[in-house]
N, C-alpha and C positions, 0 to 999 in steps of 0.2 A: 405727490410726484409731479414734476413738470411734464407738460404734454408737447410733443412735436406738432400734433394736429388735434384740434378740438372742433367738432362739428355738432351743432344743436339744431334739430328740426329742419335739416336741409330738404328742400323740395326742388324738383326740376321736371318740367313737362316738355315733351316734343309733340305738339298737336294733342291727340287723344292719349298718347302714351305717357304714363307716369314713370319716369326713370328713378327719381328719388322721392320718397313719400314720408317726409319727416324723419330722415335718417339722423341718428346720433352716433358719434364715434369719438373715442379718445385713443390716440396713439402715443404711448409714453416715450419720453426722450431716452436716448441711449439704448434703444431696443429695436429689434426687427418686428414690425407689425405686418401680419399677413391678412389680406382680405380675401375671403372665399365666398362663393355663392354660385347658384345655378345660372343657367342661361337667362339673360334679361334681368338679373338681380339688381343691376345698377353699379357694378364695380367700376367699369370704365368711366361712367359719368362721374363717379366720385373722384377718381384719379384726375380726370380732366378739370374738375372743379378745383381740386387742391393745386393743380398746376396753373390755375387761372386761365385755362383755355376755354372754359365755360363759366358763365356767371349764374349762380343758383337763383331760382325765382324768389325764394324766401329762405329764412333761417340764418344762422350765424356760422362763420367758418374762420378759424384762427389757425395760421400756419407759422410755426416757430414764433409765436407770440404776436404775429402781425395779422391785422384784419384783412383777410384775403379779398373781401368784396370792396372795401374802401381803398386799399393800397395794393393793388395787384402788382405794380412794378416793383415794390419792395419785396414782395413774396418771390418774384422771379429771380431776384438777386440772391435769394437764400436757398434755392432749390436746384437740383439737377434732375433730369428726366431721361430715362432710357426706355425706349419702346420695345415692342416685341421683336423687331428685326434690327440687326446691326446696321446702323447708318454711318458707315465709314467708306472712305474713298479707296477702292482697290488699287488705283494707279499710283498712290502715294505710299511711302513707308509708314510704319506705325508712328514713328516720331513726328514725321511731317503732318500726319493727321492731327495729332494732339497740339502741335505748334499752331496749326491753322485755327483750331477751335479756340485756343488761348488768345490768339490775336483777335478773334471775333469777340472775345470777352473784354477786349480793350487793353491787353497786356502789350508792353513794348516788346521788341524782338528778343532781347536778352532775357527778359522776365518770362516770356512765353516759352522759350527753350528750357529755362530752369523749371517752370511749372510742368512742362511735358516730361522732363526727366524724372521729376519726383513722382508723377503719376505712373509712369512706366515701371518704376521700382515698386510702387504700391500694388500694382496689379500683376506683377511677376512677368513682365514682357521686356525687360531691359535687354536681354540677349537677342531678342528678335526685333529690336527697335528700328534697325536700319534695313529690314527686309520689306519688300513690297507686300502690301496687305493681301493682294491676290494670291500670295503664297501661304497665307495663314490658314490654319484649320478653322472649322466653325467655332470651336470653343475659344480660340485665340481672338477671332473677330468680335465675339460677344464680350470678351474681357476688354478689348480695345474700345468698344462702344461704351462699356461701363466707364472706362477711363476718360472718354470724351466728356461724359457728364460730370466728371470730378475735377476737371481743369479749373473750373471757377470756384473750387473749394466750397461746395454746398453744405449747408447745415443739415439739409434733408434731401435724401435721394429717393426718387419715385421709380420703381421698377415694375413695368407692366409685362407680365409673362416673360421673365428674364431668361429662362432656359428652354423655351419652346424650340423643338427641333434638334436639340443637342444630344449627342450620344452620352452614355452614362459617365464616361471619364471626363468629358468636357463639362457636364453638369456639376460634378464634384469639384472640378477646378474653379468653376464660377462660384459655387457655394463657399469655397474657402476664401475667395477674393472678397465676397460680401461680408463674411465673418470678420476679416481683417479690417474692412472699412468701419464696421460697427465698433470694433475694439479701438480704433483710432479716433472715435468720437462722432461719426456720421450717423444720423438717424435714418432709418430705412422703412419705407412703406412699399410692400410688394403685393401684386395680385398674382395668383398662380392657379393653373389648372391641375397641378400635381399636389395631392394632399401629403405625400411623403416629403415633398419639398417644404411645405409649411411645418411639418413635424421636425424636419432637420434644422431649419433656419429660425423659425419664429419664436420669440419670447412671448408674443401676444397675438392672439388670433381673433379676428372679427368675422363672423358669418352674417352675410346679408341675404335677404330674400325679398322680392317684390319692393325693392327700394327702401327697406327698413333693416336696421340691425336687430337680429333675433338672438344672438348669443355672442358673448365675449369672454375671454379668459386665456390662461396659458393652455398649451396643448393638453397637459395632464389634467387641468381643471375641467376642460371640456370633455375629456374622455371619462372622467368621473361622473359628469352629468348624463352621459349617454347611457349609463346603466351599469350592468353587472360585468363580472369577469366572463371570459369566453373560454369554453372548452373547445379545442379544435383538434380534429383528427384527420389523417389522410389515409384513405383506404388503399390497399394494394391493387384491388381490381375495381375499375369504375362501375362494373355491374353491381357492386355491393353498396353504391351510394344511397339508393332509395331505402334499402334495409337498414343501413347505419343511421340515416335520418329518422327513420321510424322508431328505432329502439332508443335513440338519444332524446327524442322529443319530450318524454315524460320528465326528464331531468331538468329541463330548461324553463325559463320564465316566458320565453317567446318561441315561435317556431324556428327550427334549425335553418341555417342558411347554407345552401349547397352551391359549391363552385365545381362544376362538372369538369372543365379542362384541368383543374388542379387536383381533382379527385379528393376534394376537401369538404368536410362538414364542420360548421361552427355553430355552437349553441350557447346563448347567454344563460348564465346561472347565477343564483343568488349567493351561493356558498361554493366558490370554486374549489377550495381546498378539500371540502367534504365531498363534493360531487365528482371529482376527478377519478377516484377509485371506483365509484359506481359506474362511470362511463366505461372504464376498462373492463369491468366485470360483465356488463350487459353485452358488450361487443364480443367478448370471449364466449359467452353463453350461446350466442348466435353464430359462432365460428366465422366471424368477419375478421379477416386478416388486415392489420393496419401497418403502415410504414412509419407513422409518426403520430404522437399524441402529446398535447401540451395545454397549459393554462396560460392565458394572456389577458391583458387589459384590452378594452375596445380600441380600434384604430380610429384615426380621424375620418376615414371613409364611413365607418359605422356611426360616428358622431354626426357627420353630414346627413346620412340617411335618417337618423333619429330626429334631427332638428328640422329638416326641410321636407322629409317625406319622399325625397328623390335620391337616387344613387349618385355617387360622385362622377359617374360618366356624364351626368348632365351639366358638369362644369363646362365653361366655354372652351371650345377648341381654339377660339381666338377672341380676345377682348379688345381688339383694335377696331374702333368704330369706322376707320377709314378702309378696313378690309371688308369687302362685300360678303365674306363668309361669316362675319361676326353676327351673332344674334343678340348680343348685349345692347341694351338701349344706349344710344350715344347722344 
């Protein structure tokens, strides 16, 4: 399978900080590849290296078949980059924003307008094209920002935290726009702090930690590596959580995981189908009332915990190295 990105042994230091420590990565063409990792894992440094904004200290990096270290200008002509925050001009209309960007790409006036109209249709903003961007919702601004990165018809689109700060409806709209881009032939590499986003969008997931790749695969493959099925119950009364955890513990291969606000107990089991009736029985014997019980596969959150030893809440709240709140090495 052809690769949109191939990295071999990438290293990058910032003083005493090792941001990339021999990182290897393959992002297949025609797919959405999601890069996940805890704070300081090196995700932003990787994206900035792929975008040729940083030069690796050592290693090999190929982007759309181009040596990114030797030919950064050629790489820049092949990629689009959308950062965490929408970089659009609110005093212009949506169409004017895209025409301006197309002109910066070197298009003549008529070609710029044609390119802008094509992108507006692609991201579903044709009806709002002549409204001022200051009147757009947050989700519409993010879609327009995405469109600005597409005016140059990139072969690879880099998305750094594309839905941070969006409401659920706007996130879904942007997800649909990203799916449409991939269907039309654009390769996508995204970093995200939302594991459900990776589950929704990604065909290929790369988990990095301490500057190295520690796991790769489809979401389902990674869930399989995380271990067993999960029996999950939701008790009617939060006061019964401790008792439910205690009676379910002997059925599992690991200690039960308790979510107090959700009144939920989840326990990993080797034989989910066989253990589910046992779980219902022991809960009934202890007269613990439940509102829900089910059997499911591990989530990407549980994969993350199993592989990194840290919960997904340790994912970056911001991976923008120019944002002072970011803790990812840049």
